[in-house]
C-alpha positions as a LaTeX table, in Angstrom:
\begin{tabular}{lrrr}
\hline
Residue & $x$ (\AA) & $y$ (\AA) & $z$ (\AA) \\
\hline
Met1 & $-0.96$ & 15.82 & $-7.88$ \\
Lys2 & $-2.04$ & 18.06 & $-4.95$ \\
Leu3 & 1.31 & 17.46 & $-3.29$ \\
Lys4 & 3.24 & 18.54 & $-6.48$ \\
Lys5 & 1.05 & 21.63 & $-6.75$ \\
Thr6 & 1.77 & 22.51 & $-3.06$ \\
Ile7 & 5.51 & 22.08 & $-3.57$ \\
Leu8 & 5.41 & 24.23 & $-6.70$ \\
Val9 & 3.59 & 27.00 & $-4.88$ \\
Leu10 & 6.19 & 26.81 & $-1.97$ \\
Leu11 & 9.08 & 26.96 & $-4.44$ \\
Cys12 & 7.57 & 30.02 & $-6.11$ \\
Thr13 & 7.06 & 31.72 & $-2.85$ \\
Leu14 & 10.68 & 31.11 & $-1.77$ \\
Leu15 & 12.02 & 32.32 & $-5.06$ \\
Ser16 & 10.06 & 35.55 & $-4.74$ \\
Ala17 & 11.15 & 36.04 & $-1.09$ \\
Pro18 & 13.48 & 39.05 & $-0.18$ \\
Phe19 & 16.37 & 36.72 & 0.28 \\
Phe20 & 16.39 & 36.03 & $-3.44$ \\
Ala21 & 15.36 & 39.48 & $-4.45$ \\
Lys22 & 17.92 & 41.62 & $-6.29$ \\
Glu23 & 19.06 & 44.65 & $-4.27$ \\
Arg24 & 17.91 & 47.95 & $-5.63$ \\
Phe25 & 18.99 & 51.55 & $-5.57$ \\
Pro26 & 16.72 & 54.11 & $-3.95$ \\
Asp27 & 14.91 & 54.85 & $-7.29$ \\
Gly28 & 14.17 & 51.15 & $-7.72$ \\
Thr29 & 16.75 & 50.22 & $-10.29$ \\
Pro30 & 18.67 & 47.05 & $-9.68$ \\
Val31 & 22.09 & 47.27 & $-8.11$ \\
Ser32 & 24.74 & 45.81 & $-10.51$ \\
Asp33 & 26.49 & 42.55 & $-9.63$ \\
Trp34 & 29.70 & 44.54 & $-10.04$ \\
Phe35 & 29.23 & 45.98 & $-6.49$ \\
Thr36 & 29.48 & 42.45 & $-4.83$ \\
Lys37 & 31.31 & 40.28 & $-7.19$ \\
Tyr38 & 34.99 & 41.29 & $-6.96$ \\
Glu39 & 38.30 & 39.74 & $-5.86$ \\
Lys40 & 41.38 & 41.13 & $-4.15$ \\
Val41 & 44.07 & 42.47 & $-6.37$ \\
Asp42 & 46.66 & 39.85 & $-7.15$ \\
Ile43 & 49.79 & 41.65 & $-8.53$ \\
His44 & 51.12 & 38.30 & $-9.87$ \\
Glu45 & 48.21 & 38.34 & $-12.42$ \\
Leu46 & 48.90 & 41.86 & $-13.53$ \\
Gly47 & 52.13 & 41.17 & $-15.48$ \\
Thr48 & 55.82 & 41.57 & $-14.89$ \\
Ile49 & 56.91 & 42.96 & $-11.53$ \\
Tyr50 & 59.16 & 46.03 & $-11.90$ \\
Arg51 & 60.75 & 46.57 & $-8.55$ \\
Ile52 & 61.98 & 50.13 & $-8.83$ \\
Thr53 & 65.25 & 49.64 & $-7.01$ \\
Asn54 & 66.21 & 47.16 & $-9.76$ \\
His55 & 65.78 & 49.95 & $-12.35$ \\
Gly56 & 67.90 & 52.86 & $-11.09$ \\
Val57 & 65.80 & 54.18 & $-8.26$ \\
Val58 & 67.45 & 54.36 & $-4.82$ \\
Asn59 & 66.07 & 54.44 & $-1.29$ \\
Asp60 & 66.70 & 57.98 & $-0.40$ \\
Ser61 & 64.02 & 60.30 & 1.03 \\
Thr62 & 65.87 & 63.45 & 0.19 \\
Leu63 & 66.55 & 62.66 & $-3.50$ \\
Leu64 & 63.94 & 63.67 & $-6.04$ \\
Gln65 & 63.46 & 60.74 & $-8.47$ \\
Thr66 & 60.46 & 61.61 & $-10.63$ \\
Glu67 & 62.22 & 60.89 & $-13.87$ \\
Gln68 & 63.69 & 57.65 & $-12.67$ \\
Ile69 & 60.33 & 56.25 & $-11.42$ \\
Gln70 & 58.54 & 57.53 & $-14.44$ \\
Ser71 & 61.07 & 55.73 & $-16.62$ \\
Val72 & 60.15 & 52.48 & $-14.92$ \\
Ile73 & 56.43 & 53.14 & $-15.65$ \\
Asp74 & 57.33 & 53.89 & $-19.35$ \\
Lys75 & 59.47 & 50.69 & $-19.51$ \\
Ala76 & 56.66 & 48.51 & $-18.27$ \\
Tyr77 & 54.16 & 50.15 & $-20.64$ \\
Thr78 & 56.52 & 49.62 & $-23.67$ \\
Asn79 & 56.92 & 45.87 & $-22.69$ \\
Gly80 & 53.29 & 45.27 & $-22.53$ \\
Gly81 & 52.54 & 46.31 & $-18.97$ \\
Gly82 & 53.25 & 45.29 & $-15.43$ \\
Val83 & 53.45 & 46.32 & $-11.71$ \\
Ile84 & 55.51 & 49.21 & $-10.54$ \\
Tyr85 & 56.67 & 47.81 & $-7.26$ \\
Ile86 & 57.74 & 50.16 & $-4.51$ \\
Pro87 & 59.86 & 48.29 & $-1.85$ \\
Lys88 & 60.33 & 49.24 & 1.70 \\
Gly89 & 61.78 & 52.80 & 2.02 \\
Val90 & 60.97 & 56.35 & 1.22 \\
Tyr91 & 60.98 & 57.56 & $-2.36$ \\
Leu92 & 60.55 & 61.31 & $-3.21$ \\
Ser93 & 58.74 & 62.13 & $-6.47$ \\
Gly94 & 56.81 & 64.75 & $-8.43$ \\
Ala95 & 53.99 & 63.97 & $-10.71$ \\
Leu96 & 53.80 & 60.34 & $-12.12$ \\
Phe97 & 51.64 & 59.37 & $-14.97$ \\
Phe98 & 50.47 & 55.71 & $-15.30$ \\
Lys99 & 49.78 & 54.14 & $-18.62$ \\
Gln100 & 47.49 & 51.32 & $-19.88$ \\
Asn101 & 48.33 & 47.98 & $-18.24$ \\
Thr102 & 50.55 & 49.54 & $-15.63$ \\
His103 & 49.78 & 49.32 & $-11.95$ \\
Leu104 & 51.17 & 50.65 & $-8.67$ \\
Tyr105 & 52.03 & 48.35 & $-5.70$ \\
Leu106 & 53.51 & 49.67 & $-2.36$ \\
Glu107 & 55.19 & 47.10 & $-0.10$ \\
Lys108 & 54.63 & 47.26 & 3.62 \\
Glu109 & 56.66 & 50.23 & 4.98 \\
Ala110 & 57.07 & 51.54 & 1.50 \\
Val111 & 56.35 & 55.35 & 1.00 \\
Leu112 & 55.87 & 57.20 & $-2.19$ \\
Lys113 & 56.38 & 60.71 & $-0.96$ \\
Gly114 & 55.35 & 63.83 & $-2.83$ \\
Ser115 & 57.62 & 66.76 & $-3.40$ \\
Asp116 & 56.72 & 69.93 & $-1.53$ \\
Asp117 & 57.94 & 71.97 & $-4.45$ \\
Ile118 & 55.08 & 72.75 & $-6.82$ \\
Ser119 & 57.43 & 73.10 & $-9.77$ \\
Asn120 & 57.71 & 69.27 & $-9.79$ \\
Phe121 & 53.94 & 69.07 & $-10.76$ \\
Pro122 & 53.39 & 70.29 & $-14.33$ \\
Met123 & 50.43 & 72.40 & $-15.29$ \\
Leu124 & 48.19 & 70.67 & $-17.77$ \\
Pro125 & 44.51 & 70.49 & $-18.82$ \\
Thr126 & 42.76 & 68.88 & $-15.89$ \\
Arg127 & 39.62 & 69.04 & $-13.73$ \\
Ile128 & 39.51 & 70.81 & $-10.43$ \\
Glu129 & 36.61 & 72.32 & $-8.28$ \\
Gly130 & 33.94 & 71.74 & $-10.88$ \\
Arg131 & 35.88 & 73.38 & $-13.77$ \\
Ser132 & 37.98 & 71.99 & $-16.62$ \\
Ile133 & 41.02 & 74.23 & $-16.63$ \\
Asp134 & 44.85 & 74.12 & $-16.65$ \\
Tyr135 & 46.01 & 73.24 & $-13.25$ \\
Phe136 & 48.71 & 71.19 & $-11.62$ \\
Ala137 & 48.98 & 67.38 & $-11.95$ \\
Ala138 & 48.51 & 65.15 & $-8.96$ \\
Leu139 & 51.25 & 62.97 & $-7.52$ \\
Val140 & 49.68 & 59.89 & $-9.04$ \\
Asn141 & 47.73 & 60.35 & $-12.34$ \\
Ala142 & 45.80 & 57.88 & $-14.36$ \\
Asp143 & 43.81 & 59.00 & $-17.37$ \\
Gly144 & 41.97 & 56.92 & $-19.93$ \\
Leu145 & 43.00 & 53.53 & $-18.36$ \\
Asp146 & 40.99 & 50.31 & $-18.08$ \\
Gly147 & 41.78 & 48.10 & $-15.15$ \\
Phe148 & 44.24 & 50.38 & $-13.23$ \\
Thr149 & 45.00 & 49.28 & $-9.67$ \\
Ile150 & 46.87 & 50.73 & $-6.68$ \\
Ser151 & 47.41 & 48.12 & $-3.99$ \\
Gly152 & 49.65 & 47.04 & $-1.16$ \\
Glu153 & 50.29 & 47.88 & 2.53 \\
Gly154 & 52.49 & 50.96 & 2.01 \\
Ala155 & 51.62 & 54.63 & 1.83 \\
Ile156 & 51.28 & 57.46 & $-0.63$ \\
Asn157 & 52.28 & 60.56 & 1.46 \\
Gly158 & 51.53 & 63.96 & 0.04 \\
Asn159 & 54.02 & 65.70 & 2.33 \\
Gly160 & 51.51 & 68.57 & 2.55 \\
Leu161 & 52.82 & 70.52 & 5.59 \\
Arg162 & 54.65 & 73.20 & 3.60 \\
Tyr163 & 51.57 & 73.68 & 1.28 \\
Trp164 & 49.30 & 73.90 & 4.31 \\
Lys165 & 51.27 & 76.57 & 6.05 \\
Ser166 & 51.57 & 78.59 & 2.86 \\
Phe167 & 47.81 & 78.39 & 2.29 \\
Trp168 & 46.93 & 79.63 & 5.82 \\
Leu169 & 49.51 & 82.48 & 5.49 \\
Arg170 & 47.96 & 83.48 & 2.16 \\
Arg171 & 44.49 & 83.29 & 3.64 \\
Glu172 & 45.61 & 85.53 & 6.59 \\
Phe173 & 47.03 & 87.98 & 4.15 \\
Asn174 & 44.02 & 87.85 & 1.77 \\
Pro175 & 40.86 & 86.42 & 3.46 \\
Gln176 & 39.17 & 86.15 & $-0.01$ \\
Cys177 & 41.76 & 83.98 & $-1.60$ \\
Thr178 & 40.37 & 80.72 & $-3.13$ \\
Asn179 & 41.66 & 77.22 & $-2.98$ \\
Leu180 & 43.19 & 77.68 & $-6.41$ \\
Asp181 & 45.10 & 80.81 & $-5.45$ \\
Glu182 & 47.47 & 78.61 & $-3.37$ \\
Met183 & 49.29 & 76.37 & $-5.82$ \\
Arg184 & 49.26 & 72.80 & $-4.65$ \\
Pro185 & 48.75 & 69.31 & $-6.01$ \\
Arg186 & 46.18 & 66.60 & $-5.31$ \\
Leu187 & 47.43 & 63.21 & $-4.19$ \\
Val188 & 45.70 & 60.79 & $-6.61$ \\
Phe189 & 43.65 & 61.82 & $-9.76$ \\
Ile190 & 41.95 & 59.17 & $-11.86$ \\
Ser191 & 40.04 & 60.45 & $-14.95$ \\
Asn192 & 38.18 & 59.00 & $-17.97$ \\
Ser193 & 38.90 & 55.49 & $-16.67$ \\
Lys194 & 36.93 & 52.33 & $-15.75$ \\
Asn195 & 37.32 & 49.14 & $-13.76$ \\
Val196 & 39.68 & 50.76 & $-11.18$ \\
His197 & 40.57 & 49.42 & $-7.85$ \\
Leu198 & 42.46 & 51.19 & $-5.04$ \\
Thr199 & 42.92 & 48.84 & $-2.13$ \\
Gly200 & 44.88 & 48.41 & 1.11 \\
Val201 & 47.27 & 51.45 & 1.01 \\
Arg202 & 47.40 & 54.48 & 3.21 \\
Leu203 & 46.70 & 57.83 & 1.43 \\
Ile204 & 47.86 & 60.47 & 3.75 \\
Asn205 & 48.83 & 64.26 & 4.16 \\
Ser206 & 47.58 & 65.40 & 0.71 \\
Pro207 & 48.37 & 69.06 & 0.05 \\
Phe208 & 44.92 & 69.37 & $-1.54$ \\
Trp209 & 42.10 & 66.87 & $-2.41$ \\
Thr210 & 43.20 & 63.33 & $-1.64$ \\
Thr211 & 41.48 & 61.12 & $-4.15$ \\
His212 & 39.74 & 62.80 & $-7.14$ \\
Leu213 & 37.68 & 60.58 & $-9.49$ \\
Tyr214 & 36.49 & 62.23 & $-12.72$ \\
Lys215 & 34.35 & 60.86 & $-15.53$ \\
Ser216 & 35.15 & 57.30 & $-14.57$ \\
Glu217 & 32.99 & 54.17 & $-13.98$ \\
Asn218 & 33.32 & 51.01 & $-11.86$ \\
Val219 & 35.82 & 52.52 & $-9.44$ \\
Arg220 & 36.30 & 50.63 & $-6.17$ \\
Leu221 & 38.04 & 51.85 & $-3.05$ \\
Ser222 & 38.47 & 49.16 & $-0.44$ \\
Asp223 & 40.42 & 48.75 & 2.89 \\
Leu224 & 42.07 & 52.19 & 2.56 \\
Thr225 & 43.29 & 54.52 & 5.23 \\
Ile226 & 42.69 & 58.18 & 4.21 \\
Phe227 & 44.02 & 60.76 & 6.55 \\
Ala228 & 44.91 & 64.44 & 6.71 \\
Pro229 & 45.36 & 66.28 & 10.13 \\
Arg230 & 43.25 & 69.05 & 11.64 \\
Glu231 & 45.97 & 69.88 & 14.12 \\
Pro232 & 48.55 & 71.19 & 14.90 \\
Val233 & 48.32 & 72.54 & 11.23 \\
Lys234 & 44.97 & 72.14 & 9.54 \\
Ala235 & 45.27 & 70.47 & 6.06 \\
Pro236 & 42.97 & 72.64 & 4.07 \\
Ser237 & 40.61 & 71.19 & 1.41 \\
Ser238 & 41.98 & 67.72 & 2.11 \\
Asp239 & 38.78 & 65.92 & 0.93 \\
Ala240 & 39.16 & 62.18 & 1.28 \\
Val241 & 37.25 & 61.24 & $-1.95$ \\
Asp242 & 35.83 & 63.64 & $-4.54$ \\
Ile243 & 33.46 & 61.83 & $-7.02$ \\
Asp244 & 33.05 & 64.05 & $-10.05$ \\
Val245 & 30.78 & 62.85 & $-12.88$ \\
Cys246 & 31.15 & 59.21 & $-12.17$ \\
Thr247 & 28.95 & 56.00 & $-12.40$ \\
Asn248 & 29.26 & 53.00 & $-10.22$ \\
Val249 & 31.61 & 53.96 & $-7.29$ \\
His250 & 32.06 & 51.48 & $-4.35$ \\
Ile251 & 33.77 & 52.68 & $-1.17$ \\
Thr252 & 34.06 & 49.82 & 1.46 \\
His253 & 35.87 & 49.03 & 4.57 \\
Cys254 & 37.83 & 52.19 & 4.49 \\
Asn255 & 38.99 & 54.35 & 7.57 \\
Ile256 & 38.64 & 58.04 & 6.83 \\
Ser257 & 39.61 & 61.18 & 8.77 \\
Val258 & 40.48 & 64.42 & 7.02 \\
Asn259 & 40.18 & 68.20 & 7.56 \\
Asp260 & 37.41 & 68.68 & 5.05 \\
Asp261 & 34.70 & 66.51 & 3.48 \\
Ala262 & 35.02 & 62.78 & 3.62 \\
Ile263 & 32.98 & 61.84 & 0.55 \\
Ala264 & 32.13 & 64.80 & $-1.60$ \\
Leu265 & 30.00 & 64.52 & $-4.77$ \\
Lys266 & 31.03 & 67.00 & $-7.44$ \\
Gly267 & 30.01 & 67.65 & $-11.02$ \\
Gly268 & 30.23 & 71.37 & $-12.02$ \\
Lys269 & 29.29 & 74.83 & $-10.92$ \\
Gly270 & 27.85 & 78.07 & $-12.33$ \\
Pro271 & 24.43 & 79.10 & $-13.67$ \\
His272 & 25.07 & 77.12 & $-17.02$ \\
Ala273 & 26.80 & 74.11 & $-15.46$ \\
Asp274 & 24.13 & 71.71 & $-16.65$ \\
Lys275 & 24.84 & 72.72 & $-20.26$ \\
Asp276 & 28.60 & 72.10 & $-20.14$ \\
Val277 & 29.68 & 68.63 & $-21.60$ \\
Asn278 & 32.56 & 68.58 & $-19.04$ \\
Asn279 & 30.05 & 68.49 & $-16.23$ \\
Gly280 & 27.46 & 65.89 & $-15.29$ \\
Ala281 & 25.80 & 63.63 & $-12.75$ \\
Asn282 & 27.06 & 61.10 & $-10.23$ \\
Arg283 & 24.98 & 57.89 & $-10.25$ \\
Asn284 & 25.03 & 54.61 & $-8.37$ \\
Ile285 & 27.36 & 55.33 & $-5.43$ \\
Ile286 & 27.59 & 53.00 & $-2.46$ \\
Ile287 & 29.56 & 53.80 & 0.66 \\
Glu288 & 29.42 & 51.03 & 3.25 \\
Asp289 & 31.19 & 49.35 & 6.21 \\
Cys290 & 33.51 & 52.20 & 6.83 \\
Thr291 & 34.78 & 54.04 & 9.87 \\
Phe292 & 34.90 & 57.87 & 9.99 \\
Gly293 & 36.81 & 60.14 & 12.32 \\
Phe294 & 36.85 & 63.90 & 12.12 \\
Cys295 & 35.58 & 65.37 & 8.86 \\
His296 & 33.41 & 68.28 & 7.73 \\
Gly297 & 30.81 & 65.98 & 6.25 \\
Ile298 & 30.47 & 62.25 & 5.91 \\
Leu299 & 28.49 & 62.65 & 2.68 \\
Thr300 & 28.54 & 66.12 & 1.10 \\
Cys301 & 26.68 & 67.04 & $-2.04$ \\
Gly302 & 28.54 & 70.04 & $-3.42$ \\
Ser303 & 29.86 & 72.58 & $-3.37$ \\
Glu304 & 30.36 & 71.98 & $-7.13$ \\
Ser305 & 27.66 & 69.56 & $-8.00$ \\
Ile306 & 24.59 & 69.55 & $-10.34$ \\
His307 & 23.02 & 66.17 & $-10.12$ \\
Asn308 & 23.52 & 63.20 & $-7.73$ \\
Arg309 & 21.12 & 60.15 & $-7.98$ \\
Asn310 & 21.00 & 56.76 & $-6.32$ \\
Ile311 & 23.48 & 57.26 & $-3.36$ \\
Ile312 & 23.60 & 54.62 & $-0.55$ \\
Val313 & 25.55 & 55.19 & 2.63 \\
Arg314 & 25.27 & 52.41 & 5.22 \\
Arg315 & 26.77 & 50.59 & 8.07 \\
Leu316 & 29.18 & 53.21 & 9.28 \\
Gln317 & 30.72 & 54.07 & 12.66 \\
Val318 & 31.14 & 57.87 & 12.91 \\
Asp319 & 33.13 & 59.77 & 15.50 \\
Gln320 & 33.72 & 63.65 & 15.63 \\
Ala321 & 32.08 & 64.33 & 12.14 \\
Val322 & 30.87 & 67.89 & 11.79 \\
Arg323 & 27.90 & 66.74 & 9.65 \\
Leu324 & 26.39 & 63.35 & 8.84 \\
Leu325 & 24.66 & 64.52 & 5.62 \\
Trp326 & 25.35 & 67.93 & 4.15 \\
Leu327 & 23.51 & 69.29 & 1.16 \\
Lys328 & 25.25 & 72.35 & $-0.08$ \\
Met329 & 22.68 & 74.32 & $-1.93$ \\
Arg330 & 24.70 & 76.66 & $-4.16$ \\
Pro331 & 22.59 & 79.70 & $-5.32$ \\
Asp332 & 24.55 & 80.20 & $-8.47$ \\
Thr333 & 24.16 & 76.63 & $-9.76$ \\
Pro334 & 21.20 & 74.48 & $-10.73$ \\
Gln335 & 21.21 & 71.39 & $-8.47$ \\
Asn336 & 19.23 & 68.16 & $-8.09$ \\
Tyr337 & 20.12 & 65.82 & $-5.18$ \\
Glu338 & 17.81 & 62.91 & $-5.32$ \\
His339 & 17.25 & 59.22 & $-4.21$ \\
Ile340 & 19.67 & 59.23 & $-1.28$ \\
Leu341 & 19.65 & 56.60 & 1.42 \\
Ile342 & 21.62 & 56.91 & 4.70 \\
Glu343 & 21.12 & 53.89 & 7.00 \\
Asp344 & 22.50 & 51.84 & 9.78 \\
Ile345 & 24.78 & 54.54 & 11.34 \\
Arg346 & 26.15 & 54.63 & 14.81 \\
Gly347 & 28.24 & 57.33 & 16.59 \\
Asn348 & 28.33 & 61.16 & 16.92 \\
Ala349 & 28.31 & 64.29 & 14.83 \\
Asn350 & 27.67 & 67.99 & 15.26 \\
Ser351 & 24.80 & 68.01 & 12.92 \\
Phe352 & 22.47 & 65.13 & 11.76 \\
Leu353 & 21.13 & 66.84 & 8.75 \\
Tyr354 & 22.62 & 70.07 & 7.35 \\
Val355 & 20.88 & 71.91 & 4.56 \\
Lys356 & 21.61 & 75.65 & 3.97 \\
Pro357 & 22.57 & 78.01 & 1.03 \\
Trp358 & 26.26 & 77.68 & 0.17 \\
Thr359 & 27.44 & 81.21 & $-0.89$ \\
Gln360 & 31.23 & 80.99 & $-0.81$ \\
Phe361 & 32.71 & 82.56 & $-3.93$ \\
Phe362 & 29.09 & 83.07 & $-5.29$ \\
Asp363 & 29.26 & 84.10 & $-8.95$ \\
Leu364 & 26.05 & 84.29 & $-11.19$ \\
Gln365 & 28.35 & 85.13 & $-14.15$ \\
Gly366 & 26.26 & 88.05 & $-15.27$ \\
Glu367 & 22.80 & 86.24 & $-14.99$ \\
Lys368 & 20.18 & 87.99 & $-13.10$ \\
Glu369 & 18.06 & 84.98 & $-12.02$ \\
Ile370 & 19.08 & 82.54 & $-9.35$ \\
Pro371 & 18.53 & 78.99 & $-10.63$ \\
Leu372 & 16.10 & 77.00 & $-8.55$ \\
Ser373 & 17.58 & 73.80 & $-7.02$ \\
Tyr374 & 15.99 & 70.57 & $-5.61$ \\
Ser375 & 16.56 & 67.78 & $-3.23$ \\
Ser376 & 14.02 & 64.85 & $-2.96$ \\
Asn377 & 13.54 & 61.29 & $-1.91$ \\
Val378 & 16.07 & 61.39 & 0.94 \\
Thr379 & 15.72 & 58.60 & 3.54 \\
Met380 & 17.75 & 58.49 & 6.80 \\
Arg381 & 16.89 & 55.36 & 8.89 \\
Asn382 & 18.19 & 52.98 & 11.46 \\
Ile383 & 20.42 & 55.49 & 13.08 \\
Thr384 & 21.66 & 56.07 & 16.62 \\
Leu385 & 23.51 & 59.30 & 16.91 \\
Glu386 & 24.56 & 61.90 & 19.51 \\
Cys387 & 24.68 & 65.32 & 18.03 \\
Asn388 & 24.56 & 69.07 & 18.89 \\
Thr389 & 21.93 & 69.99 & 16.24 \\
Phe390 & 19.45 & 67.40 & 14.91 \\
Phe391 & 17.68 & 69.42 & 12.25 \\
Asp392 & 20.19 & 72.02 & 10.93 \\
Val393 & 18.01 & 73.13 & 7.92 \\
Thr394 & 17.21 & 76.59 & 6.64 \\
Ala395 & 14.30 & 77.25 & 4.43 \\
Ser396 & 14.97 & 79.23 & 1.33 \\
Asp397 & 13.23 & 80.41 & $-1.81$ \\
Gln398 & 16.35 & 79.22 & $-3.71$ \\
Tyr399 & 15.61 & 75.53 & $-3.39$ \\
Ile400 & 12.75 & 73.00 & $-2.85$ \\
Leu401 & 13.19 & 70.09 & $-0.41$ \\
Ser402 & 10.63 & 67.25 & $-0.78$ \\
Asp403 & 9.87 & 63.63 & 0.12 \\
Phe404 & 12.21 & 63.18 & 3.04 \\
Leu405 & 11.87 & 60.23 & 5.43 \\
Phe406 & 13.30 & 59.91 & 8.90 \\
Glu407 & 12.71 & 56.30 & 10.27 \\
Asn408 & 13.89 & 54.35 & 13.25 \\
Leu409 & 16.07 & 57.09 & 14.66 \\
Val410 & 17.47 & 57.27 & 18.28 \\
Ile411 & 18.86 & 60.72 & 18.65 \\
Lys412 & 20.49 & 62.48 & 21.58 \\
Ala413 & 20.73 & 66.17 & 20.78 \\
Val414 & 21.52 & 69.51 & 22.50 \\
Lys415 & 19.24 & 71.23 & 19.91 \\
Pro416 & 16.40 & 68.82 & 19.31 \\
Glu417 & 14.10 & 71.15 & 17.45 \\
Ile418 & 12.72 & 70.16 & 14.05 \\
Thr419 & 10.57 & 72.12 & 11.61 \\
Lys420 & 8.51 & 69.87 & 9.26 \\
Asp421 & 7.26 & 72.75 & 7.15 \\
Phe422 & 10.75 & 73.23 & 5.60 \\
Ile423 & 10.28 & 70.05 & 3.64 \\
Ile424 & 7.32 & 69.04 & 1.40 \\
Asn425 & 6.05 & 65.65 & 2.34 \\
Phe426 & 8.36 & 65.17 & 5.31 \\
Arg427 & 7.56 & 61.92 & 7.10 \\
Leu428 & 8.66 & 60.71 & 10.58 \\
Lys429 & 8.37 & 57.09 & 11.61 \\
Asn430 & 9.61 & 55.87 & 14.99 \\
Val431 & 11.83 & 58.83 & 15.64 \\
Arg432 & 12.97 & 59.21 & 19.16 \\
Val433 & 14.86 & 62.40 & 20.23 \\
Asn434 & 16.15 & 62.74 & 23.89 \\
Gly435 & 13.85 & 59.97 & 24.80 \\
Gln436 & 10.72 & 61.58 & 23.44 \\
Met437 & 8.95 & 60.05 & 20.49 \\
Leu438 & 8.18 & 62.67 & 17.69 \\
Ser439 & 4.69 & 62.92 & 16.18 \\
Gln440 & 4.32 & 61.36 & 12.78 \\
\hline
\end{tabular}
C-alpha cells in the first residue's frame, strides 16, 4: 500500500513538472496547439494542379500576362479549387486575386514578377499604413479566404527598382512627401483570412511593404526568404512582415533582410484610432528560429499601432540590425504595448532597446490633448549582443514605461550607459555590460 502511494506521488510530480506543462504567453494564457501542430504544405492534397503554361500562359519575362494568369485562378475556382502552378521561367503580371480553395505554388527557378507600371495594379478599398482607404492592390491578393497557401521553391519578385528610384527622386524634390505620395504596390496582401500558410518561397524586391497581414488569424510564415536591398538603391518602406490587427501569427525558420522594419506590428493611427472598427490589436504573435540581416528593427511596435499583447521573439541570429526592439511611441495615437518577451538572441545591432517619440507626419487631427501611451511587462533575457547603444531610451511625458526586466544579458556596447529612472519597476538580473556586472 505504501509503495502504491509512493508511485502515485511520483507520477503526480512528473505530470506537474515543466516538461509536461503547457507553454504560456507572457500574460500567462496558454499557447494554442496551433503553433506547434502543423504539417508542410502538400499541393497534391489541395485539389487539381493548374500548370499555367497548359492554360495559355507563356514563359516570357517581357510579356504582361495578368489577365491570362487570373483566368487560370478563376477557372480553378469555378471547378471547385486547385493549385495555380508556376513552372520554371519568369512570368510578368500585375495584380492577381486568389479565391477560396485556390492556392499558389512556385516551382524551383519559377518567378512571378511584378509589373513596374502602377497602372497594372487597380485602386480599390484596402488597408495601408493604419488606414482603410482606396489604394493600389498588391501583386498577390487574398481576401476572405480560409486555408490559402503559397508554397514552393520559386520567387515572387516585386521588380521594385523603378518604384524605388521614383520614390527617392520625389523625396529629393519634396522632402515632406509621404510613402503614399509615391504610387507603388505591395508584394503580398492577405486580409480577413484564416488558416493561411506561406512557406518555402522567396519574397524579394517589393516596391513597398513585402507581406501585409490584415484582420487575419492563424497565419503561418515558415522557411521564407524575404529580401529587399539597401544598396546600391535603397528599397524604401520594404517591411518584411506587417502584422495589422491579427491574432495567432507564427513566423519560423525565415531569413529576413530588408531596408526597413523586419517585423512591424500595425493596427491604426490617430487620436481616435482606438474607436475605429477598422483598427485593433495584435495578439499572440510568435517569431522564432529565424535569421535576420540588415533591417531597421527586428521587432517594431508602430508606427501605426494601438495595442500589441503577447508577443514572443526567440532563438534568433541577428547581424547588422539597426535596432533589436523598437517601440515607436507616436504622440498623436493612444498606444499600449504589453507582455512582450525577447529571448535567446545572438549577434549584433546598433541599439539593443530603442524607445523614443515618433513624430514623423504627426497629426492630432484638431485635438488639443496628446493621448497618453503605455508599454509594460517587457522582458529581454538570455541575449548576447554587440551594439553601439545599449539603452537607447528617452523619457517623455507622452508615455509611461513600466515593469521591464533585463535578465541574463551579455552586452558589449560603445555606449553602455543605462538610466533606470526612465522606467517604473525596471529590474536587472545578471546583466553584464562590457565585462561589468550592473547593479540590480
